[in-house]
N, C-alpha and C positions, 0 to 999 in steps of 0.2 A: 420580813417586812419592816421597813424603817418606821421610826416614830411618826414622821410626817405622813407617810402613806396610811398608817394605821389610824391616825386621828382624822384624816380625810374620809376614811371609810366609816369611822364612828359618826362623823358629822352627817354623812349621807344617810346612815341608819337613823339618826336622830330626827331627820326630816320626815321619816315615816309617821311621826306623831301627827303633824297637821294633815298629812295625806290620809291617815286613818280617820281623822275627824271629818275631812271633806267627803270621803266615800260613805261614811256612816250617815251623815245628815243628808247628803245628796241622794243616796239610794233610798233612804226612808221617805224623803219628800216625794220622789217619783212614784214610789209604791203606794203612797197614801197611808203609811204606817206611823208617821211622825206623831200623829194624834191617835193614840190607841183607842180601839172600840170599847164600848161599854161591856163589861163582863156579863151583864144581864141581857145583852142583845139576843133576840130570838134566833133559833136555828134557821128559820126561813130568811131572815134578814142577813145572817152571816153567809148563807149559801149564795144569796143574790149578790153580795159584795164580791165574792170570789168569781162568780160567773161574769159579772159586768166589768170587772177591772183586771181580768187575768193578765192581759198584756203588760199593763203598767206595773202590776205586782211582780211579775217575773223579771221584767227589766230592772226595776229598782232594787229588788232583793239580790239579784245576781251581782249587780254593781256593789252592793253593800258587803257582799262576801269578801271583796278585796280588802276591806277594813280589817278583817280578822288576821290575815297574814301580816299586814303592816304592823299590827299590835306586837307580834313576836319580834319583828325586825327592830322596832323602836325599843322594845324591852331588852334586846341583846346589847344595845348601846348603853342602857342603864346598868346592866350587869357588868360591863367592862369597867365603868367608873366605880362601881361598888367593889370590884376586885382591887382597885387601887387602895381602897380603905382596908380591906381584909388581908391582902397579901397572898401568901402561898396557899392558904386553905380557905378559899372563898365560899364557905357554905351558904351564907345568906344570898350571895350573888347567884349561885346555882339554884337555890330554892326559888328566888324571884323569877328566874328565867323559866324554870319548870312550871311554876304557877301561871305565868303568862301564856305558856303553850296550852295548858288546860283551859284557860279562859278563852283562847281562840276557838278551840273545839266546842266549848259550851256556847259560844257566840254563833257559830255557823250551823250547829245541829238544829236549833229551833227554826232558823231561817229556812232550812230545807223542809221542815214540816209545813211551813206556810206555802213554800213552793209546791209541795205535794198537793195541798188543798187547791192551788190555782192550776194545777196540771190538767185536770179534767173535771167535769161536773160529777157530783155525787149527791147522795141523799142529804138533806139538811142536817140530820143528826150526825152524820159522819163529818161533814164540814165543820159543824160546831165543835166536835171532839178534836179535830185537827187544829182548829183555831186556838182552843184551850191549851193543847199540847205545845203550841208555839209560844203563846204569850206568857204562860206561867213560868216556864224555865228562862225565857229570854229576859224577863224582868226580875226573876227571883234567884237566878244562879249567880249570886254575888259572893259566894263563900271563897272562891279562889282569889278573886281580886282583893278581898279583904286581907287575906294572908299575904298577897303580893305587896300590898301597901305596907303591911306590918313589917315584912322583911326589909323593905327599903328604909322605912323609918327607923328600925332598930340599927341598921348599919350606919345611918347618918348620925344617930345619937352616940354610937360607940366610937366615932371618928375623933380621936384625941389629938390629931396633929394641929400645929399652930394655925395653919391655913387649911381648913377641912375641904374635902372635895365638894360637898354640898353644905350650905348654911344650916346651922342647927335648927332654926325655925322650920325648915322644910321637913325635918324628921317628925316634928310634932304635927305639922300639916298632914303628913301621910297618915298618922294615927287618927286624926279627926276626920279625915275623908273616909277612912275605913269604917268608923262608927256611923257615919251618915249613910253608908250603903246598907246597914243592917235591916232597917224596916222593910226594904223590898224583899228580903228573904222570907218574910212572913206573909206574902201576898196570898198564899194558899188558904188563909183563914178568912179572907174578905172578898166579897163580890161587889161592894161599893164603898165609897168613902176614900179618905186620903191614902190608904195603904192597899187598896185594890190595884190591879196592874195598870190602870189608867189614872191612878190617884196623884195628887200633887206631891205627896211624899215619896210614894213608891216608884213613880215614873219621872216626874219633872225634876224633883230634887235629885234623884239618882243620876240622870243623864247630865244635868248641869254640874253636879259634884264630880262625876268621872271625868268629863272633858275639861273642866276647869283645872283639875289636878293634872291631867295629861299635858295641857299647854304650859302650866307652870313648870312641870318637870322638863318639858322640851327646852324652855329658855334657860333653866338652870343647867341642863345637860350641855347645851352649847357653851355656856360659860365655863363649865368644868373642863370641856375639851380644849378650849382656848388656853386655859391655865396649864393644862397638861403639856401643850405645845411649848408654852413659855418656860416651863420648868425643866424641860428636856427629859432625857431617858430616865433620870432618877425619879421622875414622877410616876413611872409606870408600875411601881410596886416592888415587892421583895424579889421576885424572880428577875426582873429587868435589872435591878441594882446589882444582883449577884453576877449576872452575865456581863454587865459593864465592868465590874471589878475584875472578873476573870480575863476579859479582853485586855485590860490594862496590865495585868500581871504577865500575860503572854507576850505582850509587846515589850515589856521590860526584861523578859527572859527569866522571870522568877519561877521557881518550882511551884506549879499549880497544885501539886498533891499535898502541900503543907496545909 
């Protein structure tokens, strides 16, 4: 694949970031989940919510599942740009993509617990349990995205080239965003207040933080891809540089075994 075709594919993958954001918020609004329920809501009220809104819950949450796959596609483009920083042994780029894959699974699994609750009427106690099994991990499984941010941030900070792939401030932004995710991981200790799953810190700060970081990354990613195109094949990293050098030596009739 030529550099132009590769960067075009990277750009297409980068646009998965706003797509992910659109499907997440659109699906949550349709399902009625954008404003999380009170963790202290009664079993009877919880069962009534699922019984009365089953169609919209299923429609919205199925649409929202599309956001999970787009998260991996967008993260793949991030990893390619990280490989430009790391060269032949891109351990942080691979870690970032692996963590993004785990985050996708952790995103979709609780959604299907909610879909199970909406699938058929059950006793209020079971519906309450399914509701808890959805909200606690959906809000609290922040651990993989914390390390995903850390991997990206570390790669950015370690980029010593005169014109880095991403600006250095972005590396520190990744670390700060990861720190702001932490309180949501403690939601199992709270049933009310700012760190409960519907709290201003555990929910609203979390989703604002995540999607602000995603969109900042998206714009910086597009800029990095444009610069890669402008710099030519040498911008692709150690492997591409070696291949370009080998092609030049072959064209000149030089002994490539030297």
